[in-house]
C-alpha positions, 0 to 999 in steps of 0.5 A, a space after each residue: 614525773 615521780 612520786 615523792 615521800 615526806 622529808 625533814 628539812 631540805 627536800 633531798 631531791 630538789 637540786 640546790 640553786 643558792 643564787 637562783 632558786 625559783 618558785 611558782 605561786 598559783 592563786 593571787 588571793 591573800 594566801 598567794 600574795 603572802 606566799 609570794 612576798 615571803 618567798 621573794 623577801 628571801 631572795 627567791 625568784 617568784 612568778 604569781 599566776 592568777 586566773 582572774 583579772 585582778 588580785 585579792 581573791 574573794 576580797 575585792 572591789 568593782 565599779 558600779 556606776 560611780 560607786 566603788 563597791 566591795 564584793 563583801 564587807 571584811 573586818 579583822 581583829 587586833 589578834 589577827 597578827 598575820 593579816 596585820 603583818 600583811 597590811 604593814 608589808 603592803 604599806 596599807 595599815 593606815 588605810 584599815 585602822 583598828 578601833 581604839 577599843 572594842 565597841 559594837 553597837 547591837 540594835 534589837 528590832 524587837 526591843 522595848 523603847 529605851 532598851 533597843 540599843 546595847 553595846 558589846 565593849 571592853 575596858 582596859 582591865 585584865 581578861 576576863 574582867 575587860 568584858 565584865 562591865 559591858 556584860 553586866 549592862 547588856 540589855 538583850 540578856 536577862 541577869 540570869 542569862 548574863 551570869 550563865 554567859 560568864 560561866 560558859 566563857 570561863 569554861 570555854 577559856 579552859 578548853 585545850 585547843 590541842 585536843 582533837 576531840 573538840 573538832 568532832 563536837 558541835 558548838 551548839 550542843 556544847 553551849 546548851 550543856 553549859 546553860 546557854 539559852 536560845 536567847 543567849 545564843 542569838 544575842 551573843 554567841 551567834 552574834 560573834 560566831 556567825 560573822 567569824 565562822 560563817 555558821 550558826 553554833 549548831 553547825 560549827 566545830 567546837 574546836 574552831 568556835 573555841 579558837 575564835 572565842 578564846 583568842 578574840 575575847 579571852 586571850 588579851 583585853 584588846 584582842 577583839 578590837 575591830 579593824 576594817 578598810 576605810 578604802 575599797 578593798 581593791 586598793 589594798 588587796 590589788 593595787 597596794 599588793 601589786 605594788 609591793 609584789 612589783 617591788 619585791 621583784 615578783 612577776 605577776 600575771 593575771 588572766 592566766 589560768 594554770 591548766 596543769 603542773 608536773 614534776 621532772 625526774 630531777 625534782 623541779 617542776 613545770 607549770 602549764 599555762 596557755 602558751 607557756 610552760 614555766 619551770 621552777 624549784 617549788 610550786 605553791 598551790 594557793 587556790 580553793 580546795 576543789 581547784 587544788 584537788 584537780 591540780 594535784 599530781 598523784 601521790 601528793 596527798 594520802 587522801 586527796 578526796 578529803 579536799 572534796 569533802 570540805 564543804 563551802 558556805 555562802 555569804 550574801 551581801 545587800 547594798 542600799 544607797 539612800 538619798 540622805 544620811 540614815 545611820 550615824 555610826 560606822 556599823 552595827 549588829 542587829 537582833 530580832 531581825 534577818 539583818 546581821 551586820 550593817 556597815 556605812 561604806 559611803 566615804 569608801 565607795 566615793 559616793 558624794 551625796 546620800 548614804 551607802 549601807 552594806 549588809 553582810 549576811 553570813 551563813 545565808 544558805 536559804 537566801 543566797 539564790 533569792 531574786 533581788 526583788 524578793 530581798 529588796 521586799 524583805 530587807 528594806 522594811 527591816 532597815 526601817 524597823 532598825 533605823 527610823 531615819 530610813 522611813 522618809 528616805 529615798 532608795 537610790 539603788 539596791 543590789 546584791 553580791 553573792 559569794 556562794 562559796 565564800 568560805 569553807 564550812 566549819 562543820 564538826 569533823 572538818 579539821 581532819 580534812 584540812 591539810 597542812 602546807 607540805 604535801 608528800 611530793 617534795 617541792 609542792 606546797 598548799 596554801 589557802 584559808 581552808 588549810 590547817 591553820 587552826 583558824 576559820 576561813 578568814 583573811 587571817 587564816 589565808 595569810 597564815 597559810 601563805 606564811 606556812 607555805 612559804 616557810 616550808 618552801 624556804 626550808 626545803 630550798 635552803 633559803 633564809 627565813 629570818 625575816 619571818 621568824 617572829 611572824 612564824 612564832 605568831 602565825 605558823 
């Protein structure tokens, strides 16, 4: 095994295999699936290896009795061009449609009668006027707070996302400097930010927060329109993804954990799995940062220990099945309550009678290890405060799913820790939402990382990238 150095264009010491270039992608989450599809579409023979019994990474489904349960509620926005490409590529776009226009019901548990429900919505007017009507009538902020929100939004729009100094600052301090009250942070900035960043404003990098708000709310009138799967996530990220991989000629192996990788003197690679060594011209590690760290050969990164400095943040999901319908809209966000976002998953889960609600609780550091009984005692009364229809309903089932390392923590300074797709060792690439995509840890970031890794590998292998050029302009 030899150490390599960075190179421009094609990696000099990878032998050419114009008719038979091969690659191994380690990890079957969205990043790995994207990488494998992009490579295979360019004529590379790809093997995709996943240690779990299914594809999809941390966006998956499982069976609980007669229910098909998503481990957590995942949404995307119209501005998520890479994930939308992914849905099209696996022929799943119709199963995860977007809203015609942004419309988020926001319920304040402590609100006065007649003012408990507000809406964050848009019109077809150009940015930033598309949000003006919604903001002007938003009942959860005072008139003064609404005016200050508008001024802060304009200041945010003026930030240069290419400025590295933004990464070292925290979003909460920036908001305070721009006149945002604690109520404004709770009722607007954190309402959006916690769900997308998995951290409150005071714990978030200004660079990542600015990226979210500039791209999602201040770039195009329809950028923040919300989409979500109307079927179980497993139908998309496992069943349809595997069908697409099979059609592309990808060899997909689940329940197959990679134990090590090594590089031959001729520049090719050997990937070790129990009972087999798989040789390839290129390897993409599309696994969490700690797993990538453990597999990296010496010299692949200048400072591999930085991967271990990238923190993680949990997401807690609470699942409640009622004997009757208690919610008349597909989802809502909550204020004045520990409840954050609530989604109706009845139809997607296959529930025949009653209603199944899923509560998505981001940045759940204080609750991720709480016993189910304690969570039940806390959240059922909160749902009764928010939804009067629950007060006479019977709870048929209550359970939780926990992702303790759901995302990387978007803390100030995390940007300098996130590596790009290329490593210092020719033929070895990195993918994952935690890599340097410019986005927080979302499905969009995962797909973008796969696009970047595939593009770097294809360039080095001398393979065509025409099929990704338009996507690269958007997502790389």
